N, C-alpha and C positions, 0 to 999 in steps of 0.2 A: 569543380562540381563533385568529383569523387569524394573529396574530403567532407563535403556537406552530407552526402549519403552515409558515410561511415559514422559521422557524428549523430545523425538521425537514428541509425540502427543501434548505436550505443545508448542513446536516450530511451528508445522504446524497450530495448533489452533491459536496461536498468530499471525502468518503471515496472516491467513484468517481474523482475526479480524482487523488487520491493514488495509487490503483491504476494509473491510466493513466500518470502520471508515473514511477512506479516501473518499470513495464514498459518505458517508453521508455528509461530509464537502463540497465536490464538488457540490453535488446536493442540498445543502442548498441554493445555488444561491445567496450568499451574499458576496462572495469573496473567493479567493484561498490562500492557504499557499504558501510560496516561491517555494517549490519543485513541488507542484501541478501546479502552473502557468507555470513553466518550462516544465513539462510533457505535459500539455494541449497545450501550444504553439508549442512544438516539434511535437506533434501529428497532430495539424492543419497544420503546415508547411510541414511535410512529408506525409500528408494524410494517417496516420496510426492510430491505436487505442491508447488510453491513456495507456493501459496496455503494449503494445509493446514499447511505448516511455519510460515507466518506466523501462522495462527490458533492453532496449538499454542503458539508462543512468546508470543503475546499473552495467552492464557489462563494460562500459567505465571506471567508477570509480574503479571497481574491478581490471581491467587490470592496471590502473594507480597505484593502491595500491601495486600490485605485483611488478611492475617496481620499486617502491620506497622501496621495501624490506619488506612490511607488510605481515604478515601471513594471509591467507584467508582460513577459515574453512568451514565446511559443512553448518553451520548456515548462513554464509555470502552468500554462493552460492545459497542456497534455498531462502534467502531473495531476491536476485537479480532476480530470476526466478518466484517464486510463487506469490509475491505481484502483479506483473503485470498480471499474469495469472488469479488470483482471481478477480482482478478489472474487467478485460474483461468478465469473466464468470458472475459476478454479474450484470454487465451492460447488457449483453445479456439476462439474466433472468428477468431483469426489476423489481427487488424487491424494489429498492430504487428509487422513482420517484423524478424528479426535481420539486422543489416547486417554485411558483410565489408569495407566501404570505411571507412577510418579517418576521412576528412573528413565523410562522412555520419554516422558514429558520433558525432563531435564535435557536429554539428548536432542529432542526436537527443538527446544528453546535455543540451545547452543547452535544447532544447524541453522535455525531461522536467523539468528543474529549474524552468523557468518554470511548468509545469503544477503541480508540487508547491507552488510559492509561491502560486499562485492557490488551490489546494486548502487550504493553511494558512489563508489569508484567510477562505475560506468556513467552514472547520471552527471557527475561533476565533470568528467573528462569530455 
């Protein structure tokens, strides 16, 4: 049972770090990743938050995966819901500010990518 709790904490921690890393790369203000540009564009078009756009996209892809016969587990469901939730939470808290300085933006982008790498490690483990 203890092993399940540790795996769950790693999963939630990884999803939180994904959100933090994504927000760092977005607020670096030097360009978006392909999924981020889709989520930002969807959010602007539908007048919703980036987190909600992320959740809607995840749900649509999850439904499509189920229709195509893929197995969807608890990690996939939490991924669909929590990354968007954490992005919105972090944006509301205002912890990561958008930069206007190009060199600070590069540093934020690099930090964001390292945070995403750590998140991937936790999520997969």
